VOSEFI-243903 format. One record per residue (C-alpha): residue in one letter; x, y, z; residue number from 1. Coordinates in Angstrom, 3 decimals, always signed. Last residue first. Example, Ala and Ser with C-alpha at 12.3 -4.5 7.8 and 13.67 -1.06 7.14 Angstrom:
BEGIN
<resn=S; u=+13.670; v=-1.060; w=+7.140; resi=2>
<resn=A; u=+12.300; v=-4.500; w=+7.800; resi=1>
***
This chain:
BEGIN
<resn=K; u=+44.313; v=+0.827; w=+31.119; resi=252>
<resn=K; u=+43.534; v=-2.867; w=+30.821; resi=251>
<resn=L; u=+39.938; v=-2.059; w=+29.792; resi=250>
<resn=Q; u=+41.167; v=+0.253; w=+27.020; resi=249>
<resn=N; u=+43.482; v=-2.451; w=+25.726; resi=248>
<resn=K; u=+40.629; v=-4.983; w=+25.677; resi=247>
<resn=L; u=+38.404; v=-2.540; w=+23.726; resi=246>
<resn=E; u=+41.141; v=-2.011; w=+21.134; resi=245>
<resn=E; u=+41.561; v=-5.753; w=+20.760; resi=244>
<resn=M; u=+37.794; v=-6.155; w=+20.291; resi=243>
<resn=S; u=+37.723; v=-3.416; w=+17.652; resi=242>
<resn=E; u=+40.600; v=-5.055; w=+15.787; resi=241>
<resn=Q; u=+38.774; v=-8.397; w=+15.841; resi=240>
<resn=L; u=+35.594; v=-6.757; w=+14.479; resi=239>
<resn=Q; u=+37.513; v=-5.036; w=+11.696; resi=238>
<resn=R; u=+39.148; v=-8.352; w=+10.785; resi=237>
<resn=L; u=+35.763; v=-10.054; w=+10.647; resi=236>
<resn=L; u=+34.443; v=-7.296; w=+8.370; resi=235>
<resn=G; u=+37.413; v=-7.746; w=+6.058; resi=234>
<resn=K; u=+36.911; v=-11.496; w=+5.975; resi=233>
<resn=E; u=+33.267; v=-10.948; w=+4.957; resi=232>
<resn=T; u=+34.420; v=-8.593; w=+2.246; resi=231>
<resn=T; u=+34.486; v=-4.781; w=+2.231; resi=230>
<resn=A; u=+34.615; v=-3.474; w=-1.336; resi=229>
<resn=D; u=+32.191; v=-0.587; w=-0.873; resi=228>
<resn=V; u=+28.658; v=+0.359; w=-1.976; resi=227>
<resn=G; u=+27.447; v=+3.577; w=-0.377; resi=226>
<resn=F; u=+24.075; v=+3.532; w=-2.139; resi=225>
<resn=T; u=+21.440; v=+0.956; w=-3.061; resi=224>
<resn=I; u=+18.904; v=+0.702; w=-5.872; resi=223>
<resn=K; u=+16.694; v=-2.355; w=-5.547; resi=222>
<resn=S; u=+15.274; v=-5.133; w=-7.678; resi=221>
<resn=S; u=+12.091; v=-7.111; w=-8.393; resi=220>
<resn=V; u=+9.780; v=-6.042; w=-5.588; resi=219>
<resn=Q; u=+6.214; v=-7.135; w=-6.342; resi=218>
<resn=W; u=+3.763; v=-4.226; w=-6.309; resi=217>
<resn=L; u=+0.279; v=-4.364; w=-4.765; resi=216>
<resn=E; u=-2.358; v=-1.652; w=-4.918; resi=215>
<resn=Q; u=-5.399; v=-0.685; w=-2.843; resi=214>
<resn=V; u=-5.077; v=-3.321; w=-0.121; resi=213>
<resn=Q; u=-7.621; v=-2.873; w=+2.706; resi=212>
<resn=H; u=-10.216; v=-4.965; w=+0.825; resi=211>
<resn=P; u=-8.045; v=-8.049; w=+1.322; resi=210>
<resn=E; u=-8.411; v=-8.004; w=+5.132; resi=209>
<resn=I; u=-5.332; v=-7.459; w=+7.294; resi=208>
<resn=E; u=-3.280; v=-9.505; w=+9.751; resi=207>
<resn=Y; u=-0.133; v=-8.383; w=+11.488; resi=206>
<resn=P; u=+3.410; v=-9.627; w=+11.762; resi=205>
<resn=P; u=+5.501; v=-8.422; w=+14.729; resi=204>
<resn=Y; u=+8.382; v=-5.975; w=+14.169; resi=203>
<resn=T; u=+11.466; v=-6.892; w=+16.197; resi=202>
<resn=E; u=+11.907; v=-9.795; w=+13.769; resi=201>
<resn=N; u=+13.277; v=-7.535; w=+11.021; resi=200>
<resn=L; u=+12.135; v=-9.387; w=+7.907; resi=199>
<resn=S; u=+8.678; v=-7.852; w=+8.348; resi=198>
<resn=I; u=+5.518; v=-9.851; w=+7.659; resi=197>
<resn=L; u=+2.076; v=-8.749; w=+6.446; resi=196>
<resn=V; u=-0.541; v=-11.458; w=+6.984; resi=195>
<resn=I; u=-3.494; v=-12.085; w=+4.670; resi=194>
<resn=N; u=-7.218; v=-12.506; w=+5.250; resi=193>
<resn=Q; u=-9.602; v=-14.638; w=+3.183; resi=192>
<resn=S; u=-9.404; v=-17.416; w=+5.763; resi=191>
<resn=N; u=-9.193; v=-21.204; w=+5.929; resi=190>
<resn=P; u=-5.387; v=-21.088; w=+5.832; resi=189>
<resn=L; u=-3.925; v=-17.576; w=+6.082; resi=188>
<resn=K; u=-2.114; v=-16.143; w=+3.096; resi=187>
<resn=E; u=+1.431; v=-14.870; w=+3.570; resi=186>
<resn=I; u=+2.892; v=-11.573; w=+2.457; resi=185>
<resn=K; u=+6.403; v=-10.177; w=+2.808; resi=184>
<resn=K; u=+6.528; v=-6.471; w=+3.474; resi=183>
<resn=V; u=+7.270; v=-2.985; w=+2.130; resi=182>
<resn=L; u=+4.604; v=-0.555; w=+3.326; resi=181>
<resn=V; u=+2.664; v=+2.414; w=+1.915; resi=180>
<resn=A; u=+0.071; v=+3.754; w=+4.356; resi=179>
<resn=D; u=-3.513; v=+4.962; w=+4.888; resi=178>
<resn=Q; u=-5.778; v=+2.941; w=+2.579; resi=177>
<resn=L; u=-3.089; v=+0.323; w=+2.070; resi=176>
<resn=V; u=-0.435; v=+0.261; w=-0.646; resi=175>
<resn=V; u=+1.652; v=-2.879; w=-0.166; resi=174>
<resn=V; u=+5.119; v=-2.824; w=-1.735; resi=173>
<resn=Y; u=+5.982; v=-6.489; w=-1.887; resi=172>
<resn=M; u=+8.767; v=-8.907; w=-1.032; resi=171>
<resn=K; u=+8.919; v=-12.411; w=-2.495; resi=170>
<resn=N; u=+9.122; v=-15.910; w=-0.998; resi=169>
<resn=P; u=+5.436; v=-16.031; w=-0.010; resi=168>
<resn=N; u=+4.412; v=-15.521; w=-3.692; resi=167>
<resn=V; u=+1.295; v=-13.378; w=-4.232; resi=166>
<resn=D; u=-0.613; v=-13.738; w=-7.517; resi=165>
<resn=D; u=-3.907; v=-14.465; w=-5.726; resi=164>
<resn=L; u=-3.783; v=-10.908; w=-4.428; resi=163>
<resn=H; u=-4.681; v=-9.791; w=-7.941; resi=162>
<resn=E; u=-3.406; v=-7.542; w=-10.711; resi=161>
<resn=L; u=+0.241; v=-7.162; w=-9.769; resi=160>
<resn=A; u=+2.461; v=-4.190; w=-10.571; resi=159>
<resn=K; u=+6.206; v=-4.728; w=-10.762; resi=158>
<resn=A; u=+8.547; v=-3.150; w=-8.210; resi=157>
<resn=L; u=+11.749; v=-1.162; w=-8.228; resi=156>
<resn=V; u=+12.967; v=-0.747; w=-4.654; resi=155>
<resn=W; u=+14.859; v=+2.311; w=-3.458; resi=154>
<resn=E; u=+17.254; v=+2.613; w=-0.541; resi=153>
<resn=G; u=+16.797; v=+5.350; w=+2.053; resi=152>
<resn=P; u=+16.349; v=+2.988; w=+4.994; resi=151>
<resn=H; u=+17.997; v=-0.390; w=+4.344; resi=150>
<resn=L; u=+16.518; v=-3.424; w=+2.622; resi=149>
<resn=N; u=+17.660; v=-7.049; w=+2.975; resi=148>
<resn=P; u=+18.934; v=-6.816; w=+6.573; resi=147>
<resn=L; u=+16.575; v=-5.254; w=+7.489; resi=146>
<resn=M; u=+12.991; v=-5.076; w=+6.237; resi=145>
<resn=S; u=+11.461; v=-3.234; w=+9.225; resi=144>
<resn=D; u=+14.225; v=-0.620; w=+9.256; resi=143>
<resn=G; u=+12.336; v=+2.554; w=+8.344; resi=142>
<resn=E; u=+11.523; v=+4.067; w=+4.969; resi=141>
<resn=V; u=+12.345; v=+2.411; w=+1.665; resi=140>
<resn=Q; u=+11.858; v=+4.608; w=-1.395; resi=139>
<resn=F; u=+9.396; v=+3.306; w=-3.973; resi=138>
<resn=G; u=+9.929; v=+2.885; w=-7.734; resi=137>
<resn=R; u=+7.116; v=+1.803; w=-10.031; resi=136>
<resn=Y; u=+6.891; v=-0.820; w=-12.770; resi=135>
<resn=T; u=+4.166; v=-1.755; w=-15.242; resi=134>
<resn=A; u=+4.925; v=-4.831; w=-17.331; resi=133>
<resn=N; u=+6.082; v=-5.864; w=-20.806; resi=132>
<resn=R; u=+9.589; v=-4.453; w=-20.370; resi=131>
<resn=F; u=+11.617; v=-3.926; w=-17.217; resi=130>
<resn=E; u=+13.929; v=-6.932; w=-17.568; resi=129>
<resn=P; u=+14.676; v=-5.860; w=-21.146; resi=128>
<resn=L; u=+16.458; v=-2.721; w=-19.903; resi=127>
<resn=P; u=+15.801; v=+0.825; w=-21.113; resi=126>
<resn=M; u=+14.248; v=+2.079; w=-17.838; resi=125>
<resn=D; u=+12.056; v=+5.047; w=-18.804; resi=124>
<resn=F; u=+11.730; v=+7.917; w=-16.357; resi=123>
<resn=A; u=+9.383; v=+9.547; w=-13.875; resi=122>
<resn=P; u=+9.763; v=+12.191; w=-11.180; resi=121>
<resn=L; u=+6.636; v=+12.896; w=-9.118; resi=120>
<resn=Q; u=+4.765; v=+16.210; w=-9.237; resi=119>
<resn=R; u=+2.706; v=+15.042; w=-12.222; resi=118>
<resn=Y; u=+1.334; v=+12.128; w=-10.187; resi=117>
<resn=W; u=-1.034; v=+14.457; w=-8.306; resi=116>
<resn=S; u=-2.782; v=+15.462; w=-11.560; resi=115>
<resn=T; u=-3.874; v=+11.852; w=-12.189; resi=114>
<resn=D; u=-5.703; v=+11.665; w=-8.849; resi=113>
<resn=Q; u=-6.585; v=+7.982; w=-8.357; resi=112>
<resn=I; u=-3.972; v=+7.168; w=-5.678; resi=111>
<resn=N; u=-4.188; v=+10.590; w=-4.075; resi=110>
<resn=Q; u=-5.186; v=+9.426; w=-0.573; resi=109>
<resn=P; u=-2.933; v=+6.355; w=-0.650; resi=108>
<resn=Y; u=+0.053; v=+8.328; w=-2.051; resi=107>
<resn=G; u=+0.079; v=+11.188; w=+0.443; resi=106>
<resn=A; u=+2.624; v=+9.762; w=+2.892; resi=105>
<resn=A; u=+4.418; v=+8.052; w=-0.005; resi=104>
<resn=A; u=+5.393; v=+11.486; w=-1.339; resi=103>
<resn=K; u=+7.715; v=+12.059; w=+1.623; resi=102>
<resn=A; u=+9.295; v=+8.594; w=+1.367; resi=101>
<resn=N; u=+9.957; v=+8.949; w=-2.367; resi=100>
<resn=V; u=+7.591; v=+7.657; w=-5.055; resi=99>
<resn=L; u=+9.372; v=+7.280; w=-8.399; resi=98>
<resn=V; u=+7.200; v=+6.786; w=-11.490; resi=97>
<resn=M; u=+8.426; v=+4.373; w=-14.173; resi=96>
<resn=N; u=+7.014; v=+5.762; w=-17.388; resi=95>
<resn=E; u=+4.809; v=+3.866; w=-19.852; resi=94>
<resn=N; u=+5.309; v=+4.678; w=-23.535; resi=93>
<resn=D; u=+2.763; v=+7.031; w=-25.121; resi=92>
<resn=S; u=+5.485; v=+8.809; w=-27.151; resi=91>
<resn=T; u=+5.196; v=+11.971; w=-25.042; resi=90>
<resn=D; u=+5.704; v=+9.883; w=-21.896; resi=89>
<resn=V; u=+3.139; v=+7.737; w=-20.095; resi=88>
<resn=T; u=+1.695; v=+7.582; w=-16.583; resi=87>
<resn=V; u=-0.339; v=+4.718; w=-15.125; resi=86>
<resn=V; u=-3.043; v=+5.418; w=-12.521; resi=85>
<resn=K; u=-5.139; v=+3.064; w=-10.366; resi=84>
<resn=P; u=-2.549; v=+0.298; w=-10.396; resi=83>
<resn=I; u=-4.134; v=-3.203; w=-10.247; resi=82>
<resn=V; u=-4.960; v=-4.544; w=-6.777; resi=81>
<resn=S; u=-8.058; v=-6.524; w=-7.768; resi=80>
<resn=T; u=-9.294; v=-8.908; w=-5.097; resi=79>
<resn=N; u=-9.509; v=-12.471; w=-6.420; resi=78>
<resn=T; u=-10.075; v=-14.173; w=-3.087; resi=77>
<resn=S; u=-13.045; v=-11.874; w=-2.670; resi=76>
<resn=S; u=-14.365; v=-10.334; w=+0.525; resi=75>
<resn=L; u=-17.869; v=-8.907; w=+0.804; resi=74>
<resn=Y; u=-17.327; v=-6.573; w=+3.715; resi=73>
<resn=Q; u=-19.556; v=-5.368; w=+6.554; resi=72>
<resn=Q; u=-21.021; v=-8.718; w=+7.565; resi=71>
<resn=V; u=-23.635; v=-8.046; w=+10.280; resi=70>
<resn=S; u=-26.429; v=-8.075; w=+7.704; resi=69>
<resn=E; u=-29.786; v=-6.349; w=+7.055; resi=68>
<resn=G; u=-28.877; v=-3.005; w=+8.619; resi=67>
<resn=F; u=-29.041; v=-0.956; w=+5.426; resi=66>
<resn=L; u=-25.293; v=-0.658; w=+4.904; resi=65>
<resn=W; u=-24.801; v=-4.298; w=+5.932; resi=64>
<resn=L; u=-27.055; v=-5.422; w=+3.081; resi=63>
<resn=P; u=-24.994; v=-3.343; w=+0.617; resi=62>
<resn=N; u=-21.782; v=-5.165; w=+1.715; resi=61>
<resn=I; u=-18.845; v=-2.783; w=+1.352; resi=60>
<resn=N; u=-16.176; v=-4.263; w=-0.935; resi=59>
<resn=Y; u=-14.215; v=-0.949; w=-0.893; resi=58>
<resn=Q; u=-14.110; v=+0.255; w=-4.505; resi=57>
<resn=K; u=-16.840; v=-1.819; w=-6.187; resi=56>
<resn=L; u=-19.137; v=-2.227; w=-3.196; resi=55>
<resn=L; u=-18.923; v=+1.411; w=-2.160; resi=54>
<resn=E; u=-19.300; v=+2.416; w=-5.801; resi=53>
<resn=A; u=-22.448; v=+0.295; w=-6.161; resi=52>
<resn=V; u=-23.977; v=+1.839; w=-3.034; resi=51>
<resn=V; u=-23.199; v=+5.309; w=-4.412; resi=50>
<resn=K; u=-24.786; v=+4.499; w=-7.783; resi=49>
<resn=G; u=-27.861; v=+2.966; w=-6.131; resi=48>
<resn=S; u=-28.392; v=+6.234; w=-4.312; resi=47>
<resn=L; u=-28.039; v=+6.593; w=-0.556; resi=46>
<resn=K; u=-30.863; v=+8.798; w=+0.599; resi=45>
<resn=T; u=-30.340; v=+12.519; w=+1.086; resi=44>
<resn=R; u=-31.249; v=+14.488; w=+4.226; resi=43>
<resn=G; u=-30.012; v=+11.769; w=+6.576; resi=42>
<resn=R; u=-27.283; v=+13.937; w=+8.066; resi=41>
<resn=E; u=-24.571; v=+11.657; w=+6.636; resi=40>
<resn=I; u=-26.140; v=+11.781; w=+3.189; resi=39>
<resn=D; u=-26.412; v=+15.580; w=+3.290; resi=38>
<resn=A; u=-22.772; v=+15.936; w=+4.395; resi=37>
<resn=T; u=-21.299; v=+13.755; w=+1.626; resi=36>
<resn=T; u=-19.697; v=+16.744; w=-0.077; resi=35>
<resn=S; u=-19.846; v=+18.769; w=-3.343; resi=34>
<resn=S; u=-21.071; v=+16.532; w=-6.198; resi=33>
<resn=I; u=-20.894; v=+12.795; w=-5.613; resi=32>
<resn=G; u=-18.602; v=+10.674; w=-7.821; resi=31>
<resn=L; u=-17.704; v=+8.230; w=-5.044; resi=30>
<resn=Q; u=-14.057; v=+9.235; w=-4.654; resi=29>
<resn=K; u=-14.928; v=+12.934; w=-4.981; resi=28>
<resn=A; u=-17.630; v=+12.642; w=-2.312; resi=27>
<resn=F; u=-15.087; v=+10.956; w=-0.049; resi=26>
<resn=D; u=-12.695; v=+13.869; w=-0.508; resi=25>
<resn=A; u=-15.381; v=+16.451; w=+0.337; resi=24>
<resn=Q; u=-16.602; v=+14.602; w=+3.437; resi=23>
<resn=T; u=-13.023; v=+14.134; w=+4.599; resi=22>
<resn=Y; u=-11.536; v=+10.690; w=+4.085; resi=21>
<resn=G; u=-9.787; v=+8.482; w=+6.660; resi=20>
<resn=L; u=-11.105; v=+5.131; w=+5.416; resi=19>
<resn=D; u=-12.605; v=+4.349; w=+8.839; resi=18>
<resn=R; u=-14.193; v=+7.810; w=+8.853; resi=17>
<resn=R; u=-15.861; v=+7.286; w=+5.479; resi=16>
<resn=V; u=-17.114; v=+3.813; w=+6.388; resi=15>
<resn=E; u=-18.585; v=+5.032; w=+9.694; resi=14>
<resn=T; u=-20.365; v=+7.888; w=+7.919; resi=13>
<resn=F; u=-22.010; v=+5.396; w=+5.542; resi=12>
<resn=R; u=-22.898; v=+3.282; w=+8.560; resi=11>
<resn=K; u=-24.705; v=+6.141; w=+10.264; resi=10>
<resn=A; u=-26.501; v=+7.254; w=+7.114; resi=9>
<resn=A; u=-27.603; v=+3.698; w=+6.308; resi=8>
<resn=I; u=-28.788; v=+3.079; w=+9.876; resi=7>
<resn=D; u=-30.767; v=+6.313; w=+9.929; resi=6>
<resn=L; u=-32.336; v=+5.537; w=+6.547; resi=5>
<resn=E; u=-33.460; v=+2.085; w=+7.641; resi=4>
<resn=N; u=-35.105; v=+3.324; w=+10.821; resi=3>
<resn=E; u=-33.373; v=+3.480; w=+14.164; resi=2>
<resn=M; u=-35.352; v=+2.207; w=+17.125; resi=1>
***
């Protein structure tokens, strides 16, 4: 039978792997020098500081760590999703950082690394609508939010502090532990979990636990490209012309 230390080491390793961190990266997140290898091998006991960090950052239940509970997470309806890093200009005014699709791939893993943000473009938006809050720009990837958002467009989104602030009629940039997504969010009745919903119905909704959300940004506007003057009547006319052309080809 496994002793308490063996269970703690095993479950600590399980948490790290589920989060997708290397031993060195996880040590950095938890404030451990070097790597987590000694903990995972059972050579070093889990310190109170490490247990506290696991609870604080990932809602890991300390009792579960030591085999005294089957509940891995201590969920909270008031889960904090506040930005981990905010950048400022030379005058100490907040910048709006732009996260393109390529950068988004590394965003969850570097979310607390202030040096990583220096590679991203940032600017000040001199409009009253963007004052008195923290905003960030994210590039849309994929077609899951069609017809409202197209691939390559940008959304400008306002930071939220808690999941309790979610409005089911809004769209959100959801920063998970391994992905950055743009979705609608709905809360489940009689559950702490939430559901991420795509506007494109070919993508099914899926349920996640609150602790999986690192940051949450409410979409307030978008930047689009290729704007033209085609009206609804114009589109209908184009469709009719295409149908006539198809009929002529069939006759031939």
